[in-house]
Biopython code that builds the backbone (N, CA, C, O; Angstrom):
import numpy as np
from Bio.PDB.StructureBuilder import StructureBuilder

atoms = [
    (1, "MET", "N", (-7.790, 4.402, -27.588)),
    (1, "MET", "CA", (-7.071, 3.942, -26.413)),
    (1, "MET", "C", (-7.970, 2.976, -25.647)),
    (1, "MET", "O", (-9.058, 3.344, -25.203)),
    (2, "ASN", "N", (-7.514, 1.770, -25.500)),
    (2, "ASN", "CA", (-8.283, 0.791, -24.736)),
    (2, "ASN", "C", (-7.866, 0.818, -23.268)),
    (2, "ASN", "O", (-6.989, 1.587, -22.873)),
    (3, "ILE", "N", (-8.496, -0.019, -22.482)),
    (3, "ILE", "CA", (-8.264, -0.005, -21.040)),
    (3, "ILE", "C", (-6.844, -0.433, -20.677)),
    (3, "ILE", "O", (-6.273, 0.073, -19.711)),
    (4, "ASP", "N", (-6.274, -1.355, -21.440)),
    (4, "ASP", "CA", (-4.905, -1.797, -21.151)),
    (4, "ASP", "C", (-3.906, -0.664, -21.361)),
    (4, "ASP", "O", (-2.994, -0.485, -20.554)),
    (5, "ASP", "N", (-4.071, 0.096, -22.432)),
    (5, "ASP", "CA", (-3.182, 1.236, -22.671)),
    (5, "ASP", "C", (-3.357, 2.300, -21.594)),
    (5, "ASP", "O", (-2.376, 2.874, -21.121)),
    (6, "PHE", "N", (-4.593, 2.562, -21.209)),
    (6, "PHE", "CA", (-4.861, 3.550, -20.175)),
    (6, "PHE", "C", (-4.205, 3.155, -18.858)),
    (6, "PHE", "O", (-3.593, 3.985, -18.186)),
    (7, "LEU", "N", (-4.336, 1.888, -18.497)),
    (7, "LEU", "CA", (-3.734, 1.419, -17.243)),
    (7, "LEU", "C", (-2.215, 1.437, -17.311)),
    (7, "LEU", "O", (-1.551, 1.804, -16.342)),
    (8, "ALA", "N", (-1.665, 1.044, -18.449)),
    (8, "ALA", "CA", (-0.210, 0.938, -18.566)),
    (8, "ALA", "C", (0.467, 2.300, -18.684)),
    (8, "ALA", "O", (1.539, 2.504, -18.114)),
    (9, "TYR", "N", (-0.140, 3.234, -19.416)),
    (9, "TYR", "CA", (0.537, 4.499, -19.705)),
    (9, "TYR", "C", (0.116, 5.653, -18.809)),
    (9, "TYR", "O", (0.796, 6.679, -18.778)),
    (10, "ILE", "N", (-0.981, 5.515, -18.082)),
    (10, "ILE", "CA", (-1.423, 6.618, -17.222)),
    (10, "ILE", "C", (-1.461, 6.201, -15.755)),
    (10, "ILE", "O", (-0.890, 6.882, -14.904)),
    (11, "ILE", "N", (-2.121, 5.102, -15.456)),
    (11, "ILE", "CA", (-2.320, 4.711, -14.061)),
    (11, "ILE", "C", (-1.031, 4.193, -13.418)),
    (11, "ILE", "O", (-0.723, 4.555, -12.283)),
    (12, "MET", "N", (-0.282, 3.358, -14.122)),
    (12, "MET", "CA", (0.957, 2.821, -13.539)),
    (12, "MET", "C", (1.986, 3.916, -13.224)),
    (12, "MET", "O", (2.589, 3.866, -12.152)),
    (13, "PRO", "N", (2.216, 4.901, -14.101)),
    (13, "PRO", "CA", (3.142, 5.972, -13.701)),
    (13, "PRO", "C", (2.641, 6.803, -12.521)),
    (13, "PRO", "O", (3.437, 7.255, -11.698)),
    (14, "ILE", "N", (1.333, 7.003, -12.435)),
    (14, "ILE", "CA", (0.788, 7.732, -11.289)),
    (14, "ILE", "C", (1.017, 6.938, -10.003)),
    (14, "ILE", "O", (1.411, 7.503, -8.983)),
    (15, "LEU", "N", (0.774, 5.644, -10.052)),
    (15, "LEU", "CA", (1.006, 4.815, -8.868)),
    (15, "LEU", "C", (2.488, 4.755, -8.505)),
    (15, "LEU", "O", (2.834, 4.755, -7.323)),
    (16, "SER", "N", (3.353, 4.704, -9.494)),
    (16, "SER", "CA", (4.795, 4.683, -9.226)),
    (16, "SER", "C", (5.261, 5.980, -8.584)),
    (16, "SER", "O", (6.048, 5.963, -7.637)),
    (17, "THR", "N", (4.776, 7.098, -9.096)),
    (17, "THR", "CA", (5.137, 8.396, -8.527)),
    (17, "THR", "C", (4.617, 8.528, -7.101)),
    (17, "THR", "O", (5.321, 9.016, -6.218)),
    (18, "SER", "N", (3.383, 8.091, -6.885)),
    (18, "SER", "CA", (2.834, 8.190, -5.531)),
    (18, "SER", "C", (3.581, 7.286, -4.555)),
    (18, "SER", "O", (3.757, 7.648, -3.392)),
    (19, "SER", "N", (4.020, 6.123, -5.009)),
    (19, "SER", "CA", (4.775, 5.257, -4.101)),
    (19, "SER", "C", (6.133, 5.871, -3.760)),
    (19, "SER", "O", (6.616, 5.720, -2.638)),
    (20, "LEU", "N", (6.746, 6.555, -4.709)),
    (20, "LEU", "CA", (8.007, 7.238, -4.426)),
    (20, "LEU", "C", (7.811, 8.359, -3.406)),
    (20, "LEU", "O", (8.612, 8.508, -2.484)),
    (21, "LEU", "N", (6.756, 9.139, -3.570)),
    (21, "LEU", "CA", (6.488, 10.232, -2.631)),
    (21, "LEU", "C", (6.139, 9.710, -1.239)),
    (21, "LEU", "O", (6.566, 10.286, -0.238)),
    (22, "VAL", "N", (5.383, 8.648, -1.169)),
    (22, "VAL", "CA", (5.035, 8.077, 0.137)),
    (22, "VAL", "C", (6.265, 7.456, 0.791)),
    (22, "VAL", "O", (6.406, 7.508, 2.013)),
    (23, "PHE", "N", (7.156, 6.867, -0.006)),
    (23, "PHE", "CA", (8.384, 6.313, 0.564)),
    (23, "PHE", "C", (9.261, 7.418, 1.146)),
    (23, "PHE", "O", (9.889, 7.229, 2.188)),
    (24, "ILE", "N", (9.306, 8.553, 0.487)),
    (24, "ILE", "CA", (10.049, 9.693, 1.051)),
    (24, "ILE", "C", (9.417, 10.122, 2.370)),
    (24, "ILE", "O", (10.118, 10.438, 3.332)),
    (25, "ARG", "N", (8.075, 10.130, 2.407)),
    (25, "ARG", "CA", (7.386, 10.470, 3.654)),
    (25, "ARG", "C", (7.677, 9.434, 4.741)),
    (25, "ARG", "O", (7.786, 9.772, 5.919)),
    (26, "PHE", "N", (7.798, 8.189, 4.338)),
    (26, "PHE", "CA", (8.132, 7.133, 5.287)),
    (26, "PHE", "C", (9.512, 7.359, 5.895)),
    (26, "PHE", "O", (9.700, 7.149, 7.094)),
    (27, "LEU", "N", (10.464, 7.779, 5.098)),
    (27, "LEU", "CA", (11.814, 8.012, 5.606)),
    (27, "LEU", "C", (11.899, 9.268, 6.469)),
    (27, "LEU", "O", (12.672, 9.305, 7.426)),
    (28, "MET", "N", (11.112, 10.300, 6.143)),
    (28, "MET", "CA", (11.209, 11.567, 6.854)),
    (28, "MET", "C", (10.206, 11.713, 7.988)),
    (28, "MET", "O", (10.217, 12.729, 8.684)),
    (29, "GLY", "N", (9.347, 10.737, 8.192)),
    (29, "GLY", "CA", (8.292, 10.860, 9.194)),
    (29, "GLY", "C", (8.834, 11.213, 10.564)),
    (29, "GLY", "O", (9.730, 10.536, 11.069)),
    (30, "PRO", "N", (8.303, 12.263, 11.172)),
    (30, "PRO", "CA", (8.850, 12.661, 12.481)),
    (30, "PRO", "C", (8.456, 11.715, 13.617)),
    (30, "PRO", "O", (9.192, 11.596, 14.596)),
    (31, "SER", "N", (7.337, 11.058, 13.505)),
    (31, "SER", "CA", (6.924, 10.182, 14.608)),
    (31, "SER", "C", (6.676, 8.768, 14.095)),
    (31, "SER", "O", (6.629, 8.522, 12.890)),
    (32, "LEU", "N", (6.520, 7.865, 15.026)),
    (32, "LEU", "CA", (6.266, 6.469, 14.685)),
    (32, "LEU", "C", (4.909, 6.305, 14.005)),
    (32, "LEU", "O", (4.765, 5.494, 13.090)),
    (33, "SER", "N", (3.933, 7.060, 14.445)),
    (33, "SER", "CA", (2.603, 6.972, 13.840)),
    (33, "SER", "C", (2.623, 7.397, 12.380)),
    (33, "SER", "O", (1.977, 6.765, 11.544)),
    (34, "ASP", "N", (3.354, 8.455, 12.064)),
    (34, "ASP", "CA", (3.465, 8.904, 10.674)),
    (34, "ASP", "C", (4.108, 7.838, 9.798)),
    (34, "ASP", "O", (3.697, 7.621, 8.658)),
    (35, "ARG", "N", (5.100, 7.190, 10.334)),
    (35, "ARG", "CA", (5.770, 6.140, 9.558)),
    (35, "ARG", "C", (4.883, 4.925, 9.346)),
    (35, "ARG", "O", (4.921, 4.313, 8.279)),
    (36, "VAL", "N", (4.095, 4.571, 10.334)),
    (36, "VAL", "CA", (3.196, 3.428, 10.179)),
    (36, "VAL", "C", (2.094, 3.741, 9.171)),
    (36, "VAL", "O", (1.731, 2.882, 8.368)),
    (37, "VAL", "N", (1.564, 4.947, 9.204)),
    (37, "VAL", "CA", (0.554, 5.337, 8.219)),
    (37, "VAL", "C", (1.163, 5.340, 6.820)),
    (37, "VAL", "O", (0.521, 4.898, 5.867)),
    (38, "ALA", "N", (2.386, 5.829, 6.684)),
    (38, "ALA", "CA", (3.049, 5.815, 5.378)),
    (38, "ALA", "C", (3.305, 4.384, 4.905)),
    (38, "ALA", "O", (3.154, 4.088, 3.720)),
    (39, "LEU", "N", (3.685, 3.510, 5.809)),
    (39, "LEU", "CA", (3.896, 2.108, 5.441)),
    (39, "LEU", "C", (2.590, 1.441, 5.021)),
    (39, "LEU", "O", (2.569, 0.649, 4.079)),
    (40, "ASP", "N", (1.512, 1.760, 5.714)),
    (40, "ASP", "CA", (0.212, 1.220, 5.336)),
    (40, "ASP", "C", (-0.198, 1.732, 3.956)),
    (40, "ASP", "O", (-0.759, 0.982, 3.158)),
    (41, "LEU", "N", (0.074, 2.979, 3.679)),
    (41, "LEU", "CA", (-0.233, 3.533, 2.363)),
    (41, "LEU", "C", (0.650, 2.920, 1.285)),
    (41, "LEU", "O", (0.189, 2.703, 0.165)),
    (42, "LEU", "N", (1.905, 2.639, 1.599)),
    (42, "LEU", "CA", (2.777, 1.961, 0.634)),
    (42, "LEU", "C", (2.247, 0.568, 0.291)),
    (42, "LEU", "O", (2.280, 0.153, -0.868)),
    (43, "ILE", "N", (1.769, -0.135, 1.283)),
    (43, "ILE", "CA", (1.204, -1.459, 1.023)),
    (43, "ILE", "C", (-0.060, -1.340, 0.182)),
    (43, "ILE", "O", (-0.296, -2.161, -0.704)),
    (44, "THR", "N", (-0.874, -0.322, 0.457)),
    (44, "THR", "CA", (-2.086, -0.114, -0.325)),
    (44, "THR", "C", (-1.758, 0.220, -1.781)),
    (44, "THR", "O", (-2.425, -0.265, -2.695)),
    (45, "ILE", "N", (-0.749, 1.036, -1.994)),
    (45, "ILE", "CA", (-0.328, 1.351, -3.358)),
    (45, "ILE", "C", (0.237, 0.106, -4.036)),
    (45, "ILE", "O", (0.022, -0.107, -5.229)),
    (46, "GLY", "N", (0.955, -0.710, -3.280)),
    (46, "GLY", "CA", (1.460, -1.968, -3.829)),
    (46, "GLY", "C", (0.332, -2.894, -4.246)),
    (46, "GLY", "O", (0.425, -3.573, -5.269)),
    (47, "ILE", "N", (-0.731, -2.924, -3.457)),
    (47, "ILE", "CA", (-1.901, -3.730, -3.812)),
    (47, "ILE", "C", (-2.516, -3.214, -5.101)),
    (47, "ILE", "O", (-2.907, -3.996, -5.967)),
    (48, "ALA", "N", (-2.601, -1.897, -5.228)),
    (48, "ALA", "CA", (-3.156, -1.313, -6.454)),
    (48, "ALA", "C", (-2.284, -1.632, -7.667)),
    (48, "ALA", "O", (-2.801, -1.914, -8.748)),
    (49, "ILE", "N", (-0.966, -1.588, -7.490)),
    (49, "ILE", "CA", (-0.059, -1.911, -8.595)),
    (49, "ILE", "C", (-0.225, -3.374, -9.002)),
    (49, "ILE", "O", (-0.245, -3.685, -10.193)),
    (50, "ILE", "N", (-0.343, -4.262, -8.037)),
    (50, "ILE", "CA", (-0.548, -5.684, -8.358)),
    (50, "ILE", "C", (-1.874, -5.878, -9.085)),
    (50, "ILE", "O", (-1.946, -6.646, -10.045)),
    (51, "ALA", "N", (-2.924, -5.189, -8.637)),
    (51, "ALA", "CA", (-4.232, -5.329, -9.284)),
    (51, "ALA", "C", (-4.201, -4.802, -10.712)),
    (51, "ALA", "O", (-4.764, -5.425, -11.612)),
    (52, "VAL", "N", (-3.552, -3.668, -10.933)),
    (52, "VAL", "CA", (-3.455, -3.116, -12.288)),
    (52, "VAL", "C", (-2.625, -4.029, -13.174)),
    (52, "VAL", "O", (-2.968, -4.249, -14.335)),
    (53, "TYR", "N", (-1.541, -4.559, -12.639)),
    (53, "TYR", "CA", (-0.725, -5.480, -13.431)),
    (53, "TYR", "C", (-1.503, -6.751, -13.767)),
    (53, "TYR", "O", (-1.353, -7.317, -14.850)),
    (54, "SER", "N", (-2.330, -7.186, -12.829)),
    (54, "SER", "CA", (-3.158, -8.363, -13.092)),
    (54, "SER", "C", (-4.127, -8.107, -14.243)),
    (54, "SER", "O", (-4.370, -8.993, -15.061)),
    (55, "ILE", "N", (-4.672, -6.913, -14.306)),
    (55, "ILE", "CA", (-5.584, -6.575, -15.403)),
    (55, "ILE", "C", (-4.833, -6.460, -16.711)),
    (55, "ILE", "O", (-5.307, -6.934, -17.743)),
    (56, "ILE", "N", (-3.662, -5.833, -16.681)),
    (56, "ILE", "CA", (-2.886, -5.646, -17.913)),
    (56, "ILE", "C", (-2.423, -6.980, -18.475)),
    (56, "ILE", "O", (-2.499, -7.206, -19.683)),
    (57, "SER", "N", (-1.942, -7.867, -17.605)),
    (57, "SER", "CA", (-1.384, -9.131, -18.073)),
    (57, "SER", "C", (-2.436, -10.234, -18.237)),
    (57, "SER", "O", (-2.113, -11.340, -18.671)),
    (58, "HIS", "N", (-3.699, -9.934, -17.887)),
    (58, "HIS", "CA", (-4.799, -10.900, -18.007)),
    (58, "HIS", "C", (-4.528, -12.170, -17.198)),
    (58, "HIS", "O", (-4.789, -13.281, -17.659)),
    (59, "ARG", "N", (-4.002, -11.987, -15.990)),
    (59, "ARG", "CA", (-3.733, -13.109, -15.083)),
    (59, "ARG", "C", (-4.441, -12.835, -13.751)),
    (59, "ARG", "O", (-3.909, -12.127, -12.896)),
    (60, "PRO", "N", (-5.619, -13.387, -13.583)),
    (60, "PRO", "CA", (-6.357, -13.111, -12.343)),
    (60, "PRO", "C", (-5.750, -13.753, -11.094)),
    (60, "PRO", "O", (-6.183, -13.463, -9.979)),
    (61, "SER", "N", (-4.769, -14.606, -11.268)),
    (61, "SER", "CA", (-4.156, -15.231, -10.092)),
    (61, "SER", "C", (-3.382, -14.219, -9.239)),
    (61, "SER", "O", (-3.162, -14.458, -8.052)),
    (62, "PHE", "N", (-2.969, -13.098, -9.828)),
    (62, "PHE", "CA", (-2.280, -12.068, -9.051)),
    (62, "PHE", "C", (-3.213, -11.385, -8.057)),
    (62, "PHE", "O", (-2.750, -10.811, -7.071)),
    (63, "LEU", "N", (-4.506, -11.439, -8.299)),
    (63, "LEU", "CA", (-5.446, -10.825, -7.372)),
    (63, "LEU", "C", (-5.476, -11.554, -6.037)),
    (63, "LEU", "O", (-5.783, -10.953, -5.007)),
    (64, "ASP", "N", (-5.163, -12.835, -6.046)),
    (64, "ASP", "CA", (-5.053, -13.567, -4.783)),
    (64, "ASP", "C", (-3.904, -13.031, -3.942)),
    (64, "ASP", "O", (-4.023, -12.907, -2.723)),
    (65, "ILE", "N", (-2.800, -12.716, -4.590)),
    (65, "ILE", "CA", (-1.651, -12.143, -3.888)),
    (65, "ILE", "C", (-2.003, -10.775, -3.318)),
    (65, "ILE", "O", (-1.627, -10.445, -2.193)),
    (66, "ALA", "N", (-2.726, -9.983, -4.101)),
    (66, "ALA", "CA", (-3.148, -8.665, -3.621)),
    (66, "ALA", "C", (-4.076, -8.793, -2.419)),
    (66, "ALA", "O", (-4.010, -7.985, -1.493)),
    (67, "MET", "N", (-4.931, -9.794, -2.432)),
    (67, "MET", "CA", (-5.835, -10.009, -1.310)),
    (67, "MET", "C", (-5.067, -10.419, -0.051)),
    (67, "MET", "O", (-5.418, -9.998, 1.051)),
    (68, "ILE", "N", (-4.045, -11.219, -0.202)),
    (68, "ILE", "CA", (-3.216, -11.615, 0.940)),
    (68, "ILE", "C", (-2.473, -10.402, 1.501)),
    (68, "ILE", "O", (-2.387, -10.238, 2.718)),
    (69, "PHE", "N", (-1.938, -9.558, 0.625)),
    (69, "PHE", "CA", (-1.283, -8.329, 1.093)),
    (69, "PHE", "C", (-2.258, -7.422, 1.829)),
    (69, "PHE", "O", (-1.888, -6.800, 2.824)),
    (70, "ALA", "N", (-3.495, -7.338, 1.358)),
    (70, "ALA", "CA", (-4.497, -6.511, 2.029)),
    (70, "ALA", "C", (-4.787, -7.048, 3.432)),
    (70, "ALA", "O", (-4.945, -6.274, 4.376)),
    (71, "LEU", "N", (-4.854, -8.357, 3.563)),
    (71, "LEU", "CA", (-5.085, -8.955, 4.872)),
    (71, "LEU", "C", (-3.916, -8.684, 5.812)),
    (71, "LEU", "O", (-4.120, -8.368, 6.984)),
    (72, "ILE", "N", (-2.704, -8.804, 5.307)),
    (72, "ILE", "CA", (-1.525, -8.528, 6.124)),
    (72, "ILE", "C", (-1.490, -7.058, 6.542)),
    (72, "ILE", "O", (-1.145, -6.746, 7.682)),
    (73, "ALA", "N", (-1.844, -6.157, 5.627)),
    (73, "ALA", "CA", (-1.857, -4.729, 5.953)),
    (73, "ALA", "C", (-2.896, -4.420, 7.027)),
    (73, "ALA", "O", (-2.637, -3.637, 7.942)),
    (74, "PHE", "N", (-4.058, -5.031, 6.913)),
    (74, "PHE", "CA", (-5.099, -4.820, 7.918)),
    (74, "PHE", "C", (-4.644, -5.325, 9.282)),
    (74, "PHE", "O", (-4.810, -4.636, 10.289)),
    (75, "LEU", "N", (-4.074, -6.518, 9.315)),
    (75, "LEU", "CA", (-3.630, -7.077, 10.592)),
    (75, "LEU", "C", (-2.491, -6.264, 11.199)),
    (75, "LEU", "O", (-2.428, -6.113, 12.419)),
    (76, "SER", "N", (-1.602, -5.746, 10.379)),
    (76, "SER", "CA", (-0.510, -4.930, 10.922)),
    (76, "SER", "C", (-1.027, -3.606, 11.472)),
    (76, "SER", "O", (-0.500, -3.111, 12.468)),
    (77, "THR", "N", (-2.042, -3.026, 10.850)),
    (77, "THR", "CA", (-2.626, -1.787, 11.367)),
    (77, "THR", "C", (-3.325, -2.040, 12.698)),
    (77, "THR", "O", (-3.225, -1.229, 13.619)),
    (78, "VAL", "N", (-4.019, -3.143, 12.798)),
    (78, "VAL", "CA", (-4.681, -3.495, 14.063)),
    (78, "VAL", "C", (-3.642, -3.752, 15.149)),
    (78, "VAL", "O", (-3.821, -3.328, 16.290)),
    (79, "ALA", "N", (-2.568, -4.439, 14.804)),
    (79, "ALA", "CA", (-1.516, -4.711, 15.791)),
    (79, "ALA", "C", (-0.851, -3.421, 16.255)),
    (79, "ALA", "O", (-0.536, -3.279, 17.436)),
    (80, "PHE", "N", (-0.638, -2.492, 15.351)),
    (80, "PHE", "CA", (-0.025, -1.228, 15.746)),
    (80, "PHE", "C", (-0.955, -0.424, 16.637)),
    (80, "PHE", "O", (-0.499, 0.180, 17.608)),
    (81, "SER", "N", (-2.239, -0.401, 16.334)),
    (81, "SER", "CA", (-3.169, 0.341, 17.194)),
    (81, "SER", "C", (-3.249, -0.305, 18.579)),
    (81, "SER", "O", (-3.380, 0.397, 19.581)),
    (82, "TYR", "N", (-3.173, -1.625, 18.641)),
    (82, "TYR", "CA", (-3.139, -2.309, 19.928)),
    (82, "TYR", "C", (-1.882, -1.932, 20.708)),
    (82, "TYR", "O", (-1.931, -1.728, 21.921)),
    (83, "TYR", "N", (-0.756, -1.840, 19.998)),
    (83, "TYR", "CA", (0.502, -1.449, 20.638)),
    (83, "TYR", "C", (0.411, -0.032, 21.190)),
    (83, "TYR", "O", (0.863, 0.227, 22.305)),
    (84, "LEU", "N", (-0.170, 0.892, 20.416)),
    (84, "LEU", "CA", (-0.295, 2.270, 20.892)),
    (84, "LEU", "C", (-1.208, 2.350, 22.116)),
    (84, "LEU", "O", (-0.923, 3.086, 23.061)),
    (85, "GLU", "N", (-2.289, 1.602, 22.097)),
    (85, "GLU", "CA", (-3.205, 1.603, 23.233)),
    (85, "GLU", "C", (-2.531, 1.029, 24.470)),
    (85, "GLU", "O", (-2.716, 1.550, 25.569)),
    (86, "LYS", "N", (-1.767, -0.019, 24.312)),
    (86, "LYS", "CA", (-1.071, -0.641, 25.438)),
    (86, "LYS", "C", (0.020, 0.299, 25.981)),
    (86, "LYS", "O", (0.228, 0.385, 27.191)),
    (87, "ARG", "N", (0.701, 0.990, 25.083)),
    (87, "ARG", "CA", (1.744, 1.913, 25.517)),
    (87, "ARG", "C", (1.159, 3.102, 26.273)),
    (87, "ARG", "O", (1.762, 3.606, 27.221)),
    (88, "LYS", "N", (-0.022, 3.542, 25.844)),
    (88, "LYS", "CA", (-0.668, 4.669, 26.518)),
    (88, "LYS", "C", (-1.081, 4.293, 27.939)),
    (88, "LYS", "O", (-1.014, 5.128, 28.841)),
    (89, "ARG", "N", (-1.507, 3.048, 28.149)),
    (89, "ARG", "CA", (-1.899, 2.608, 29.487)),
    (89, "ARG", "C", (-0.700, 2.530, 30.424)),
    (89, "ARG", "O", (-0.838, 2.804, 31.616)),
    (90, "ASN", "N", (0.460, 2.165, 29.918)),
    (90, "ASN", "CA", (1.650, 2.014, 30.768)),
    (90, "ASN", "C", (2.263, 3.336, 31.163)),
    (90, "ASN", "O", (3.032, 3.392, 32.123)),
    (91, "GLU", "N", (1.949, 4.389, 30.459)),
    (91, "GLU", "CA", (2.558, 5.692, 30.798)),
    (91, "GLU", "C", (1.807, 6.440, 31.835)),
    (91, "GLU", "O", (2.205, 7.542, 32.212)),
]
sb = StructureBuilder()
sb.init_structure("model")
sb.init_model(0)
sb.init_chain("A")
sb.init_seg("    ")
for serial, (resi, resn, name, xyz) in enumerate(atoms, 1):
    if name == "N":
        sb.init_residue(resn, " ", resi, " ")
    sb.init_atom(name, np.array(xyz, "f"), 0.0, 1.0, " ", f" {name:<3s}", serial, name[0])
structure = sb.get_structure()
């Protein structure tokens, strides 16, 4: 078993299952913070799926897309924490 088979037959199904479970958590989250954390985790799993697909398909250009998604995820987490801090001051 080479690395491509390992990634395609073991890692990709694990990532797919985890994204399904996190999406369920995103829908059922009782608070806004839980949903934002679940959304951040979904983006992180999406980045991992893109990176694994890039390795399987031997196309390193997909890693640029994964890097852009990581930047967007980081900025959205910072924006949400700023929103929570601002909301706490107003109450």
